[in-house]
C-alpha positions in Angstrom: 141.1 -54.6 121.5 143.3 -56.8 119.3 143.1 -60.5 120.1 146.3 -62.4 121.1 146.2 -64.2 117.7 146.2 -60.9 115.8 149.1 -59.6 118.1 151.0 -62.7 117.1 150.3 -62.6 113.4 151.1 -58.9 112.9 154.7 -59.8 113.8 154.8 -61.1 110.3 152.8 -58.5 108.4 150.3 -55.7 108.8 146.7 -56.5 107.6 143.8 -54.6 106.1 141.2 -53.5 108.6 138.9 -56.2 107.1 141.5 -58.9 107.7 142.1 -57.7 111.2 138.4 -57.9 112.0 138.3 -61.5 110.6 141.3 -62.6 112.7 139.8 -61.1 115.9 136.6 -62.8 115.2 138.3 -66.2 114.9 139.0 -66.5 118.6 136.1 -64.4 120.0 133.3 -67.0 120.2 134.5 -70.5 121.2 136.7 -70.2 124.3 137.4 -72.8 127.0 139.1 -72.4 130.3 141.6 -75.1 131.3 143.2 -75.7 134.7 146.9 -76.3 135.0 148.3 -79.6 133.8 145.3 -80.5 131.6 145.5 -81.8 128.1 144.0 -79.8 125.3 144.4 -82.6 122.8 146.2 -85.9 123.1 148.4 -87.9 120.8 146.2 -90.1 118.6 143.2 -87.9 118.7 141.7 -86.1 115.8 140.1 -82.6 116.0 138.0 -80.7 113.4 139.2 -77.5 115.1 142.5 -75.8 115.7 143.3 -74.3 119.1 144.9 -71.0 120.0 146.3 -70.0 123.5 144.7 -66.7 124.6 146.1 -66.6 128.1 148.2 -68.8 130.3 150.9 -71.2 129.2 150.8 -74.5 127.3 153.4 -76.9 125.7 153.9 -79.5 123.1 155.1 -82.8 124.6 155.6 -86.5 124.1 155.3 -89.2 126.7 157.6 -92.3 126.4 156.7 -95.8 127.6 158.6 -95.4 130.8 156.6 -92.3 131.7 159.3 -89.7 130.9 158.3 -86.6 129.1 159.9 -84.4 126.5 158.7 -80.9 126.0 159.3 -79.7 122.4 158.0 -76.2 122.8 156.3 -73.8 125.1 153.1 -72.1 123.8 152.5 -68.5 124.9 149.4 -66.3 124.4 148.7 -65.8 120.7 150.3 -69.2 119.6 148.2 -71.6 117.5 148.7 -75.0 119.1 147.9 -77.3 116.1 147.2 -75.2 113.0 147.4 -78.3 110.7 145.4 -80.8 112.8 142.2 -80.4 110.8 143.9 -81.9 107.7 145.5 -84.8 109.6 143.9 -88.0 110.8 145.5 -87.8 114.3 147.8 -85.8 116.5 151.4 -87.2 116.8 152.0 -85.4 120.1 150.2 -83.9 123.1 149.2 -80.3 123.8 148.8 -79.6 127.5 148.5 -76.6 129.8 151.2 -75.8 132.4 149.1 -73.1 134.0 145.4 -72.1 134.1 144.7 -71.1 130.5 142.0 -69.9 128.1 142.1 -71.6 124.7 140.0 -70.7 121.7 138.8 -73.2 119.1 138.6 -72.3 115.4 136.6 -74.4 113.0 138.8 -76.3 110.5 136.1 -75.5 107.8 136.5 -71.8 108.6 140.3 -72.1 108.5 140.1 -73.7 105.1 138.0 -70.9 103.8 140.4 -68.3 105.0 143.5 -70.1 103.8 142.0 -70.3 100.3 140.4 -66.9 100.1 142.5 -64.6 102.2 146.1 -64.7 101.0 147.5 -62.4 103.7 146.1 -64.5 106.5 147.3 -67.7 104.8 150.8 -66.3 104.5 150.7 -65.3 108.2 149.7 -68.8 109.3 152.4 -70.2 107.0 154.9 -67.9 108.7 153.7 -69.2 112.1 154.3 -72.8 111.1 157.9 -71.9 109.9 158.5 -70.2 113.3 157.3 -73.3 115.1 159.8 -75.3 113.0 162.5 -72.9 113.9 161.8 -73.3 117.6 162.0 -77.1 117.2 165.3 -76.9 115.4 166.7 -74.9 118.3 165.6 -77.6 120.8 167.5 -80.2 118.6 170.6 -78.0 118.7 170.2 -77.8 122.5 170.3 -81.6 122.8 173.2 -82.0 120.4 175.6 -79.0 120.9 174.7 -76.5 123.6 176.0 -77.0 127.2 173.6 -76.8 130.1 174.3 -73.2 130.9 173.6 -72.1 127.3 170.5 -74.3 127.0 168.8 -72.7 130.0 169.9 -69.1 129.1 168.8 -69.6 125.5 165.4 -70.8 126.4 164.8 -68.1 129.0 165.8 -65.4 126.4 163.6 -67.0 123.8 160.6 -66.9 126.0 161.5 -63.3 126.9 161.6 -62.2 123.2 158.4 -64.1 122.3 156.5 -62.5 125.3 157.9 -59.1 124.4 156.9 -59.5 120.8 153.4 -60.3 122.0 153.5 -57.2 124.1 153.0 -59.0 127.4 156.0 -57.7 129.3 156.3 -54.8 131.7 159.7 -53.6 133.1 161.4 -56.8 131.7 159.1 -58.9 133.8 157.0 -61.8 132.5 154.9 -64.6 133.9 156.4 -68.0 133.3 154.6 -70.4 135.6 156.8 -73.5 135.2 158.7 -75.8 137.5 162.3 -76.9 137.3 161.0 -80.3 136.2 159.3 -78.6 133.2 162.6 -76.9 132.3 164.4 -80.2 132.7 161.9 -81.9 130.3 162.4 -79.1 127.8 166.2 -79.1 127.8 167.1 -82.8 128.4 168.7 -82.0 131.8 167.9 -83.2 135.3 166.1 -80.9 137.7 169.2 -80.7 139.9 171.3 -79.5 136.9 168.6 -77.0 136.0 168.7 -75.7 139.5 172.4 -75.2 139.3 172.2 -73.3 136.0 169.4 -71.0 137.3 171.5 -70.3 140.4 174.4 -69.4 138.2 172.3 -67.0 136.1 170.9 -65.4 139.2 174.3 -65.0 140.8 175.5 -63.2 137.6 172.6 -60.8 138.0 171.2 -61.8 134.6 167.8 -63.0 135.8 165.6 -62.9 138.9 162.8 -65.3 139.8 160.0 -64.5 142.2 157.5 -67.3 142.2 156.1 -67.4 138.7 157.4 -63.9 137.8 160.7 -63.9 135.9 162.8 -60.7 135.3 165.5 -60.4 132.8 167.8 -58.0 134.7 170.4 -57.7 131.9 169.0 -58.5 128.4 172.3 -57.8 126.7 174.2 -59.9 129.2 171.8 -62.8 129.0 171.8 -62.7 125.2 175.6 -62.9 125.2 175.7 -65.6 127.8 173.2 -67.7 125.8 174.9 -67.0 122.5 171.4 -66.1 121.3 170.6 -65.3 117.7 166.9 -64.7 116.9 166.8 -65.4 113.1 164.9 -68.7 113.7 161.9 -66.7 115.0 161.7 -64.9 111.7 160.7 -61.6 113.2 161.5 -59.9 109.9 158.8 -57.3 110.1 160.3 -56.0 113.4 163.7 -55.5 111.6 162.1 -54.2 108.4 159.7 -51.8 110.1 161.3 -50.7 113.5 158.7 -48.0 113.9 155.8 -50.5 113.8 154.3 -52.0 117.0 156.1 -55.3 116.2 159.4 -53.4 115.8 159.1 -51.3 119.0 158.2 -54.3 121.1 161.5 -56.1 120.4 163.7 -53.1 119.9 167.2 -53.9 120.9 166.5 -57.5 121.7 167.1 -59.2 118.3 
């Protein structure tokens, strides 16, 4: 079975069988289970390893002196959390779980070897970093230009596309175990404002929420309402090779 990391990286490019085996091996040995709301690595810490989410949900976040929190990105299965940390002295933000999660650790030494000797794998990790930067840019646009309705709709559709690209969605349903406070911290809104926007999206029959299970009832409608454009995710292989697994997973969504 392909690892979540391989499912993520093949969104960029197909690999040789040898490279696929190597990528699968990267996350197969050193795995750790985390409970909900636990830090994987904190701001100011150094790690010789990089971390990859295999199941569950995590996020990048910063804490301010007054205790308020800003979530910069949600991390879904297959996402490397900190692929550059092994070359830095210290983290400049926190990585924490939002739900019970399994996280793999990959040796920085092993990563250096692969990045130097396996060009296709190096390019895929580079692509992943550019995708991370694209997500961050959209959060900046949220704060500067999108209204509350568009912010919430855009973020929900983004998670929907990313989960679908990973292949972790059945019948437009996906697990997204977050609170309205989490959504508020990710969009710069208050929990009350988030509640109003979610209510509006539900009343328009665009989404449904049942506990931690979210359903996109009308993908085209939600995409239009959010004014969503997916180029920042750089899912170029899905567009270039619509018959590939990557292409089939996001068919009609981007």
